[in-house]
Structure formats: C-alpha cells, structure tokens
Backbone as CSV, one residue per row, in Angstrom:
resi,resn,N_x,N_y,N_z,CA_x,CA_y,CA_z,C_x,C_y,C_z
1,MET,-18.833,-18.112,-7.596,-18.375,-18.979,-8.665,-19.552,-19.635,-9.389
2,ARG,-20.655,-19.823,-8.680,-21.823,-20.417,-9.325,-22.311,-19.545,-10.476
3,ILE,-22.306,-18.226,-10.283,-22.759,-17.322,-11.335,-21.782,-17.335,-12.505
4,LEU,-20.493,-17.361,-12.221,-19.502,-17.449,-13.298,-19.669,-18.750,-14.073
5,ASP,-19.898,-19.843,-13.350,-20.130,-21.133,-14.018,-21.370,-21.069,-14.906
6,LYS,-22.391,-20.416,-14.421,-23.660,-20.318,-15.153,-23.451,-19.737,-16.540
7,TYR,-22.570,-18.751,-16.648,-22.355,-18.078,-17.928,-21.064,-18.502,-18.628
8,GLY,-20.356,-19.450,-18.045,-19.113,-19.901,-18.667,-18.030,-18.852,-18.681
9,VAL,-17.992,-18.009,-17.659,-17.033,-16.911,-17.583,-15.901,-17.288,-16.635
10,LYS,-14.671,-17.011,-17.046,-13.501,-17.193,-16.199,-13.042,-15.827,-15.700
11,ALA,-12.640,-15.780,-14.437,-12.300,-14.502,-13.816,-10.913,-14.565,-13.191
12,SER,-10.440,-13.410,-12.751,-9.189,-13.314,-12.009,-9.523,-13.044,-10.545
13,PHE,-9.015,-13.888,-9.655,-9.289,-13.791,-8.225,-8.056,-13.262,-7.506
14,ASN,-8.156,-12.041,-6.981,-7.086,-11.500,-6.162,-7.153,-12.209,-4.809
15,THR,-6.139,-13.021,-4.514,-6.247,-13.961,-3.407,-5.108,-13.820,-2.411
16,ASN,-5.441,-13.499,-1.164,-4.432,-13.515,-0.099,-3.917,-14.939,0.074
17,ALA,-2.621,-15.097,0.260,-2.062,-16.434,0.465,-2.590,-17.073,1.747
18,LEU,-3.000,-16.273,2.699,-3.578,-16.787,3.938,-4.816,-17.644,3.671
19,CYS,-5.484,-17.400,2.559,-6.682,-18.181,2.217,-6.360,-19.666,2.048
20,ILE,-5.130,-19.964,1.693,-4.738,-21.365,1.547,-4.926,-22.098,2.870
21,HIS,-4.651,-21.413,3.976,-4.774,-22.022,5.297,-6.199,-21.937,5.846
22,ARG,-6.870,-20.838,5.562,-8.201,-20.646,6.141,-9.333,-21.184,5.266
23,TYR,-9.167,-21.089,3.956,-10.231,-21.524,3.038,-9.640,-22.389,1.920
24,PRO,-8.987,-23.486,2.272,-8.297,-24.282,1.251,-9.216,-24.818,0.159
25,GLU,-10.425,-25.227,0.511,-11.329,-25.775,-0.496,-11.749,-24.711,-1.502
26,ALA,-11.922,-23.484,-1.027,-12.292,-22.396,-1.932,-11.163,-22.104,-2.916
27,VAL,-9.923,-22.078,-2.422,-8.775,-21.832,-3.303,-8.656,-22.946,-4.333
28,LYS,-8.844,-24.190,-3.884,-8.783,-25.318,-4.821,-9.875,-25.201,-5.881
29,ALA,-11.067,-24.780,-5.466,-12.184,-24.662,-6.411,-11.921,-23.575,-7.441
30,VAL,-11.369,-22.459,-7.011,-11.036,-21.374,-7.943,-10.076,-21.889,-9.017
31,HIS,-9.043,-22.573,-8.590,-8.058,-23.091,-9.535,-8.651,-24.182,-10.427
32,ALA,-9.401,-25.097,-9.829,-9.953,-26.226,-10.579,-10.922,-25.776,-11.664
33,ARG,-11.609,-24.658,-11.436,-12.570,-24.152,-12.418,-11.906,-23.341,-13.524
34,GLY,-10.603,-23.190,-13.470,-9.899,-22.500,-14.539,-9.790,-20.998,-14.378
35,HIS,-10.077,-20.494,-13.174,-9.912,-19.068,-12.923,-8.441,-18.751,-12.631
36,GLU,-8.092,-17.490,-12.739,-6.715,-17.054,-12.473,-6.577,-16.648,-11.014
37,ILE,-5.562,-17.183,-10.349,-5.240,-16.748,-8.994,-4.175,-15.664,-9.086
38,VAL,-4.491,-14.506,-8.542,-3.609,-13.337,-8.587,-3.011,-13.120,-7.199
39,GLY,-1.704,-12.932,-7.128,-1.071,-12.633,-5.846,-1.635,-11.354,-5.247
40,HIS,-1.999,-11.429,-3.961,-2.675,-10.291,-3.309,-2.166,-10.126,-1.882
41,SER,-0.836,-10.251,-1.721,-0.189,-10.209,-0.415,-0.589,-11.433,0.410
42,TYR,0.071,-11.606,1.557,-0.254,-12.744,2.408,-1.593,-12.543,3.094
43,ALA,-1.824,-11.327,3.587,-3.083,-11.011,4.270,-3.366,-9.528,4.082
44,GLU,-4.613,-9.146,4.318,-5.000,-7.751,4.115,-4.268,-6.800,5.062
45,ASP,-3.868,-7.304,6.212,-3.184,-6.420,7.163,-1.667,-6.449,7.015
46,VAL,-1.181,-7.112,5.971,0.245,-7.062,5.647,0.422,-6.049,4.525
47,GLN,0.893,-4.867,4.867,1.013,-3.777,3.911,2.470,-3.616,3.477
48,LEU,2.708,-3.667,2.182,4.074,-3.547,1.677,4.723,-2.234,2.090
49,ILE,3.930,-1.193,2.227,4.480,0.119,2.554,5.084,0.161,3.961
50,HIS,4.806,-0.853,4.780,5.349,-0.904,6.137,6.535,-1.866,6.239
51,LEU,6.967,-2.423,5.104,8.040,-3.405,5.117,9.343,-2.817,4.583
52,THR,10.445,-3.413,5.009,11.730,-3.058,4.422,11.820,-3.693,3.031
53,ALA,12.844,-3.318,2.279,13.025,-3.888,0.943,13.163,-5.404,1.017
54,GLU,13.937,-5.888,1.985,14.125,-7.329,2.125,12.825,-8.021,2.527
55,GLU,12.077,-7.408,3.428,10.809,-7.989,3.869,9.787,-8.013,2.742
56,GLU,9.786,-6.962,1.915,8.841,-6.914,0.800,9.133,-8.030,-0.202
57,ARG,10.399,-8.211,-0.540,10.765,-9.272,-1.472,10.387,-10.636,-0.891
58,GLU,10.641,-10.847,0.384,10.314,-12.123,1.019,8.803,-12.339,1.078
59,GLU,8.042,-11.275,1.293,6.579,-11.374,1.285,6.080,-11.874,-0.067
60,ILE,6.596,-11.310,-1.130,6.175,-11.700,-2.484,6.626,-13.127,-2.786
61,ARG,7.854,-13.461,-2.434,8.351,-14.818,-2.671,7.541,-15.859,-1.889
62,THR,7.181,-15.521,-0.667,6.397,-16.443,0.159,5.044,-16.731,-0.475
63,CYS,4.392,-15.697,-0.977,3.088,-15.879,-1.621,3.214,-16.766,-2.851
64,VAL,4.238,-16.530,-3.647,4.455,-17.353,-4.838,4.628,-18.814,-4.456
65,LYS,5.469,-19.084,-3.463,5.757,-20.465,-3.067,4.511,-21.152,-2.499
66,LEU,3.728,-20.438,-1.702,2.537,-21.043,-1.109,1.546,-21.495,-2.186
67,PHE,1.310,-20.652,-3.172,0.379,-21.037,-4.243,0.977,-22.129,-5.129
68,GLN,2.257,-22.033,-5.419,2.912,-23.060,-6.228,2.804,-24.429,-5.555
69,ASP,3.066,-24.449,-4.261,3.029,-25.712,-3.524,1.602,-26.242,-3.377
70,PHE,0.625,-25.344,-3.273,-0.740,-25.775,-2.967,-1.536,-26.190,-4.199
71,VAL,-1.473,-25.391,-5.263,-2.265,-25.721,-6.458,-1.403,-26.118,-7.654
72,GLY,-0.090,-26.024,-7.492,0.802,-26.442,-8.565,1.079,-25.395,-9.610
73,VAL,0.546,-24.194,-9.417,0.753,-23.093,-10.367,1.027,-21.822,-9.577
74,ARG,2.042,-21.090,-9.971,2.353,-19.825,-9.312,1.573,-18.692,-9.952
75,PRO,1.256,-17.649,-9.207,0.614,-16.487,-9.822,1.587,-15.735,-10.719
76,THR,1.079,-15.220,-11.832,1.902,-14.413,-12.739,1.506,-12.940,-12.685
77,GLY,0.474,-12.641,-11.908,0.040,-11.260,-11.721,-0.054,-10.934,-10.245
78,TRP,0.031,-9.639,-9.939,0.043,-9.205,-8.529,-0.778,-7.928,-8.387
79,LEU,-1.671,-7.926,-7.397,-2.371,-6.717,-6.982,-2.192,-6.610,-5.475
80,THR,-1.493,-5.573,-5.049,-1.123,-5.429,-3.649,-2.346,-5.250,-2.760
81,SER,-2.284,-5.827,-1.581,-3.339,-5.600,-0.600,-3.517,-4.103,-0.374
82,GLY,-4.758,-3.640,-0.544,-5.029,-2.210,-0.399,-4.487,-1.368,-1.537
83,MET,-3.904,-2.024,-2.559,-3.291,-1.327,-3.697,-2.174,-0.398,-3.225
84,ARG,-1.541,-0.761,-2.104,-0.511,0.088,-1.504,0.867,-0.494,-1.779
85,HIS,1.344,-0.318,-3.007,2.675,-0.793,-3.354,3.707,0.284,-3.047
86,THR,4.968,-0.074,-3.143,6.057,0.862,-2.894,6.769,1.183,-4.204
87,GLU,7.767,2.043,-4.119,8.556,2.360,-5.311,9.422,1.171,-5.730
88,ARG,9.514,0.163,-4.856,10.321,-1.016,-5.164,9.506,-2.145,-5.785
89,THR,8.190,-2.124,-5.617,7.358,-3.296,-5.901,7.498,-3.785,-7.342
90,LEU,7.386,-2.887,-8.303,7.455,-3.294,-9.705,8.776,-3.990,-10.025
91,GLY,9.861,-3.456,-9.511,11.160,-4.059,-9.761,11.262,-5.450,-9.158
92,ILE,10.749,-5.605,-7.942,10.774,-6.920,-7.294,9.922,-7.909,-8.079
93,LEU,8.742,-7.481,-8.497,7.860,-8.358,-9.263,8.526,-8.798,-10.567
94,ALA,9.194,-7.864,-11.240,9.891,-8.218,-12.479,10.989,-9.242,-12.196
95,ASP,11.750,-9.020,-11.130,12.823,-9.944,-10.771,12.290,-11.327,-10.425
96,GLU,11.094,-11.364,-9.841,10.529,-12.634,-9.366,9.649,-13.318,-10.407
97,GLY,9.692,-12.842,-11.649,9.035,-13.551,-12.739,7.568,-13.219,-12.962
98,PHE,7.077,-12.147,-12.376,5.692,-11.750,-12.627,5.581,-11.089,-14.000
99,LEU,4.420,-11.252,-14.624,4.183,-10.702,-15.958,3.378,-9.419,-15.931
100,TRP,2.597,-9.228,-14.872,1.763,-8.031,-14.830,1.523,-7.567,-13.401
101,HIS,1.176,-6.276,-13.305,0.901,-5.631,-12.006,-0.422,-4.894,-12.132
102,GLY,-1.232,-4.920,-11.072,-2.591,-4.416,-11.203,-3.010,-3.307,-10.271
103,ASP,-2.070,-2.609,-9.619,-2.463,-1.583,-8.647,-2.874,-0.252,-9.283
104,ALA,-2.444,0.006,-10.495,-2.605,1.338,-11.087,-4.074,1.685,-11.347
105,VAL,-4.383,2.954,-11.209,-5.719,3.466,-11.564,-5.576,4.678,-12.480
106,ASN,-4.419,4.760,-13.184,-4.102,5.960,-13.963,-4.428,5.842,-15.444
107,ASP,-5.117,4.751,-15.843,-5.466,4.604,-17.251,-6.665,3.685,-17.351
108,ASP,-7.270,3.641,-18.525,-8.411,2.755,-18.757,-7.998,1.438,-19.373
109,ASN,-6.871,1.431,-20.071,-6.417,0.244,-20.782,-5.030,-0.180,-20.310
110,PRO,-4.664,-1.444,-20.499,-3.329,-1.915,-20.117,-2.239,-1.215,-20.915
111,TYR,-1.047,-1.154,-20.334,0.087,-0.558,-21.033,1.382,-1.179,-20.515
112,PRO,2.423,-1.217,-21.354,3.695,-1.840,-20.957,4.611,-0.854,-20.237
113,VAL,5.442,-1.396,-19.361,6.516,-0.629,-18.743,7.768,-1.489,-18.756
114,ASN,8.926,-0.862,-18.895,10.191,-1.576,-18.833,10.716,-1.501,-17.411
115,MET,10.988,-2.656,-16.834,11.442,-2.695,-15.456,12.578,-3.709,-15.316
116,ASN,13.734,-3.223,-14.960,14.912,-4.082,-14.781,15.177,-4.940,-16.027
117,GLY,15.008,-4.328,-17.197,15.271,-5.015,-18.447,14.170,-5.961,-18.899
118,LYS,13.052,-5.951,-18.220,11.939,-6.823,-18.580,10.693,-5.981,-18.844
119,THR,9.830,-6.467,-19.717,8.588,-5.772,-20.027,7.467,-6.326,-19.159
120,MET,6.904,-5.464,-18.352,5.745,-5.842,-17.555,4.534,-5.093,-18.087
121,ILE,3.374,-5.712,-17.958,2.140,-5.069,-18.384,1.391,-4.565,-17.156
122,ILE,1.039,-3.305,-17.191,0.216,-2.723,-16.141,-1.247,-2.889,-16.550
123,VAL,-2.003,-3.577,-15.723,-3.431,-3.791,-15.988,-4.207,-2.986,-14.945
124,PRO,-4.681,-1.801,-15.310,-5.314,-0.917,-14.321,-6.495,-1.570,-13.608
125,TYR,-6.607,-1.233,-12.337,-7.693,-1.723,-11.493,-8.735,-0.614,-11.370
126,LYS,-9.732,-0.853,-10.552,-10.749,0.160,-10.307,-11.001,0.275,-8.810
127,ASN,-10.891,1.500,-8.304,-11.337,1.730,-6.932,-12.670,2.464,-6.968
128,ALA,-13.158,2.881,-5.826,-14.487,3.488,-5.776,-14.555,4.820,-6.521
129,ILE,-13.404,5.435,-6.747,-13.371,6.719,-7.446,-13.193,6.504,-8.944
130,SER,-12.317,5.556,-9.313,-11.979,5.399,-10.729,-12.909,4.449,-11.471
131,GLY,-13.808,3.776,-10.764,-14.686,2.872,-11.496,-15.517,1.975,-10.615
132,LEU,-15.849,0.813,-11.133,-16.807,-0.083,-10.501,-16.116,-0.991,-9.489
133,ASN,-16.183,-0.601,-8.230,-15.604,-1.382,-7.142,-16.649,-1.469,-6.037
134,ASP,-17.200,-2.680,-5.829,-18.352,-2.800,-4.948,-18.081,-2.361,-3.512
135,THR,-16.931,-2.736,-2.946,-16.655,-2.398,-1.557,-16.677,-0.886,-1.334
136,GLY,-15.901,-0.163,-2.129,-15.840,1.283,-1.961,-17.170,1.959,-2.208
137,MET,-17.927,1.452,-3.175,-19.211,2.066,-3.488,-20.222,1.835,-2.376
138,TYR,-20.250,0.628,-1.836,-21.191,0.357,-0.754,-20.854,1.157,0.495
139,ARG,-19.570,1.364,0.733,-19.168,2.165,1.897,-19.648,3.605,1.772
140,ARG,-19.889,4.045,0.555,-20.396,5.397,0.345,-21.925,5.424,0.307
141,GLY,-22.552,4.306,0.642,-24.000,4.271,0.715,-24.700,3.935,-0.581
142,ILE,-23.941,3.473,-1.588,-24.537,3.114,-2.869,-25.099,1.699,-2.787
143,THR,-26.284,1.485,-3.309,-26.936,0.179,-3.219,-26.492,-0.741,-4.349
144,ALA,-26.846,-2.012,-4.206,-26.516,-2.987,-5.241,-27.153,-2.600,-6.569
145,ARG,-28.381,-2.125,-6.543,-29.056,-1.719,-7.780,-28.350,-0.530,-8.412
146,ASP,-27.838,0.386,-7.593,-27.050,1.507,-8.115,-25.799,0.990,-8.824
147,LEU,-25.192,-0.052,-8.261,-23.993,-0.626,-8.865,-24.293,-1.161,-10.260
148,PHE,-25.433,-1.829,-10.410,-25.776,-2.352,-11.733,-25.995,-1.211,-12.728
149,ASN,-26.685,-0.169,-12.307,-26.916,0.962,-13.203,-25.587,1.608,-13.612
150,SER,-24.642,1.698,-12.672,-23.332,2.250,-12.991,-22.595,1.340,-13.978
151,PHE,-22.693,0.033,-13.750,-22.079,-0.914,-14.677,-22.650,-0.742,-16.082
152,LYS,-23.954,-0.670,-16.179,-24.619,-0.552,-17.477,-24.183,0.724,-18.201
153,ASP,-24.155,1.832,-17.481,-23.748,3.099,-18.096,-22.298,3.028,-18.580
154,GLU,-21.411,2.480,-17.742,-20.004,2.402,-18.133,-19.829,1.453,-19.311
155,PHE,-20.530,0.330,-19.284,-20.447,-0.623,-20.388,-20.913,0.025,-21.687
156,ASP,-22.024,0.735,-21.654,-22.569,1.330,-22.870,-21.596,2.317,-23.504
157,ILE,-20.958,3.130,-22.669,-20.000,4.105,-23.194,-18.779,3.402,-23.788
158,LEU,-18.231,2.450,-23.047,-17.035,1.765,-23.526,-17.328,0.919,-24.757
159,TYR,-18.496,0.340,-24.822,-18.850,-0.458,-25.995,-18.932,0.432,-27.229
160,GLU,-19.492,1.600,-27.070,-19.565,2.544,-28.195,-18.162,2.971,-28.619
161,GLU,-17.299,3.282,-27.645,-15.950,3.727,-27.957,-15.093,2.599,-28.552
162,SER,-15.453,1.355,-28.255,-14.649,0.232,-28.739,-14.740,0.054,-30.249
163,ALA,-15.627,0.788,-30.892,-15.684,0.744,-32.349,-14.399,1.294,-32.956
164,ASP,-13.697,2.149,-32.214,-12.458,2.757,-32.703,-11.204,2.068,-32.170
165,GLU,-11.244,1.575,-30.932,-10.105,0.882,-30.340,-10.606,0.018,-29.193
166,PRO,-9.870,-1.045,-28.851,-10.322,-1.931,-27.767,-10.454,-1.188,-26.445
167,LYS,-11.434,-1.573,-25.677,-11.655,-0.988,-24.360,-11.768,-2.094,-23.324
168,MET,-11.432,-1.780,-22.094,-11.487,-2.759,-21.011,-12.380,-2.242,-19.897
169,LEU,-13.267,-3.085,-19.430,-14.126,-2.751,-18.295,-13.834,-3.719,-17.166
170,THR,-13.618,-3.181,-15.983,-13.368,-4.006,-14.802,-14.505,-3.821,-13.813
171,LEU,-15.096,-4.934,-13.385,-16.083,-4.915,-12.310,-15.450,-5.628,-11.125
172,ALA,-15.017,-4.842,-10.131,-14.313,-5.397,-8.975,-15.332,-5.863,-7.932
173,MET,-15.296,-7.158,-7.631,-16.237,-7.750,-6.692,-15.469,-8.345,-5.520
174,HIS,-16.040,-8.264,-4.327,-15.395,-8.774,-3.126,-16.284,-9.806,-2.442
175,CYS,-15.665,-10.897,-2.023,-16.442,-11.986,-1.417,-17.150,-11.554,-0.140
176,GLN,-16.558,-10.612,0.598,-17.206,-10.182,1.836,-18.473,-9.374,1.565
177,MET,-18.678,-9.003,0.309,-19.895,-8.285,-0.075,-20.903,-9.224,-0.748
178,ALA,-20.697,-10.525,-0.556,-21.539,-11.507,-1.253,-22.837,-11.759,-0.487
179,PHE,-23.808,-10.882,-0.671,-25.152,-11.122,-0.166,-26.084,-11.242,-1.367
180,PRO,-27.301,-11.744,-1.193,-28.146,-12.062,-2.353,-28.310,-10.921,-3.358
181,ALA,-28.463,-9.706,-2.887,-28.672,-8.592,-3.816,-27.464,-8.379,-4.722
182,THR,-26.255,-8.567,-4.184,-25.072,-8.397,-5.031,-24.970,-9.533,-6.037
183,GLY,-25.339,-10.739,-5.603,-25.313,-11.856,-6.540,-26.210,-11.603,-7.731
184,LYS,-27.367,-11.045,-7.479,-28.290,-10.729,-8.576,-27.689,-9.684,-9.503
185,VAL,-26.995,-8.711,-8.924,-26.363,-7.673,-9.737,-25.284,-8.276,-10.630
186,TYR,-24.426,-9.137,-10.083,-23.362,-9.733,-10.881,-23.956,-10.592,-11.992
187,ASP,-25.019,-11.319,-11.671,-25.697,-12.146,-12.665,-26.234,-11.276,-13.800
188,GLU,-26.921,-10.196,-13.448,-27.519,-9.332,-14.461,-26.456,-8.591,-15.272
189,ALA,-25.355,-8.233,-14.621,-24.290,-7.521,-15.329,-23.676,-8.418,-16.413
190,ILE,-23.383,-9.664,-16.060,-22.821,-10.581,-17.050,-23.830,-10.845,-18.159
191,LYS,-25.073,-11.062,-17.776,-26.120,-11.321,-18.770,-26.262,-10.146,-19.725
192,TYR,-26.201,-8.931,-19.198,-26.336,-7.737,-20.043,-25.176,-7.648,-21.029
193,ALA,-23.955,-7.826,-20.534,-22.782,-7.718,-21.410,-22.786,-8.821,-22.469
194,LYS,-23.275,-9.993,-22.105,-23.304,-11.101,-23.054,-24.362,-10.918,-24.149
195,SER,-25.253,-9.954,-23.977,-26.272,-9.714,-25.002,-25.728,-8.915,-26.179
196,PHE,-24.472,-8.463,-26.069,-23.833,-7.680,-27.130,-22.810,-8.546,-27.860
197,PRO,-22.667,-8.369,-29.160,-21.642,-9.119,-29.899,-20.251,-8.545,-29.642
198,ASP,-19.248,-9.384,-29.858,-17.840,-8.972,-29.813,-17.420,-8.443,-28.440
199,VAL,-17.925,-9.078,-27.382,-17.490,-8.756,-26.024,-16.694,-9.943,-25.496
200,TRP,-15.475,-9.680,-25.062,-14.578,-10.729,-24.592,-14.514,-10.701,-23.069
201,PHE,-14.918,-11.785,-22.429,-14.781,-11.936,-20.981,-13.440,-12.617,-20.735
202,ALA,-12.482,-11.868,-20.238,-11.109,-12.373,-20.175,-10.536,-12.282,-18.777
203,LYS,-9.698,-13.264,-18.466,-8.889,-13.180,-17.265,-7.788,-12.143,-17.502
204,ARG,-7.238,-11.607,-16.424,-6.170,-10.623,-16.558,-5.006,-11.165,-17.395
205,ILE,-4.600,-12.394,-17.129,-3.450,-12.940,-17.849,-3.750,-13.092,-19.333
206,GLU,-4.986,-13.343,-19.704,-5.351,-13.419,-21.116,-5.235,-12.049,-21.776
207,ILE,-5.614,-11.015,-21.050,-5.468,-9.650,-21.568,-3.990,-9.324,-21.752
208,VAL,-3.191,-9.695,-20.769,-1.744,-9.454,-20.836,-1.144,-10.140,-22.061
209,ASN,-1.501,-11.387,-22.288,-0.966,-12.118,-23.439,-1.415,-11.483,-24.746
210,TRP,-2.641,-10.978,-24.785,-3.147,-10.313,-26.001,-2.347,-9.039,-26.262
211,VAL,-2.110,-8.260,-25.219,-1.351,-7.014,-25.384,0.046,-7.323,-25.895
212,LYS,0.681,-8.338,-25.331,2.037,-8.684,-25.759,2.067,-9.127,-27.217
213,GLU,1.032,-9.854,-27.638,1.004,-10.372,-28.999,0.670,-9.300,-30.030
214,HIS,-0.197,-8.359,-29.664,-0.727,-7.429,-30.665,-0.217,-5.990,-30.527
215,CYS,0.377,-5.638,-29.398,0.692,-4.229,-29.174,2.171,-3.962,-28.923
216,LEU,2.994,-4.983,-28.804,4.416,-4.752,-28.525,5.275,-5.035,-29.757
C-alpha cells in the first residue's frame, strides 16, 4: 500500500473474508485508503467447486455480511478463490447484488452478460498463462526483473493498440510474494505507466461503471 500511496493509485484487493479475523488492521487500512475490497471466498481452501448449491450461496452471503459489518461497505465484485467458480456462481452473484465477476481469462477487455434478468460485467483476470500474475510466474522460475520486462512489453503493445479502442492491463500481485525485489518491480511498473499520457489507473468497480455508462 505504501507504493500505491506514493503514486496516488487506487487498486482492487481480492480479499478472503478470513482476513477480517486474522489481519483486521490491514483490511481496515485497505478500505480507509479508498481501495476496493473484492469478495474472494472466505479462505483459500474453501473451494466453491466442492460445495453444494446451498453451501455456495451461503458462502457468498457470509462474505458479504462479514465485510459489510466490518468496514460498512459490501463488496460489489467477486473473484473466486483459485478462480474455481461453478456453473451456478454467476447466477448466485447476480441474485446477491454483485455488479461484476472476475474469474474469466477468455478476453482482454470487460464485457456484459445477462444473468437472471440482470446485467453483470465480466472483468477478465490474469493467470500465469494469460498474463501478468506474479504468483504463477514465480512458480515457473521467472524472476522479479523478468516480471517487469513482461509488464513493459505488454503495456507497450496495449498502449499502441489503445489508439483504436480502449485496452485494459491487469498486473496481479499477491501479498505473499511481497519481498523487496517485487516491491521495486511494482514501483517501477507504476512509474513507467505514469510516464505516458492518457493512462487511467482504475479500480475494477470504476471500470465496471465506465463500461455501463459508455458501452451498454
């Protein structure tokens, strides 16, 4: 968060509800600084694919209530732990008042879907195969410096293509990968992107609101 504060950037934090109990001050700090808290299951070892329909709905409702009670604001976006959602997840999220879902890796830009009579926005994520995701890349032996070079290359291509239509770049960062070398990479990545005009650093919900206003 110190690096985000340094550049005045607001981010979306995929947050397990369990963090409220284990790291309450961190959750409060994320919210107080104006970042977006995204529903991310109760814990990493709670997988929706292993739950019944009733259990899955209760899992999502529990996460919403915990954040609502703790910081006074419920999450409006959801990214499933491990990105392992079920065929029911989107419908449950729509029923429970969510505005966007983030598990997909099938596109570069957000897109709308109709679910149970409601319009939800799919905001694609990035895994180690589809883009810049530090955990997956490091597990494959890629260094922090390699991550920055990959970020720079992807940014340059998308920035060039954005002359014709808006483009979205996601740099997925994980707190468990927070060692000094990664901090330097995140700092340099933001600094590099900020050296270009017409680059918007947006929270997921801000992107969702933009899509709804300009594309629907």
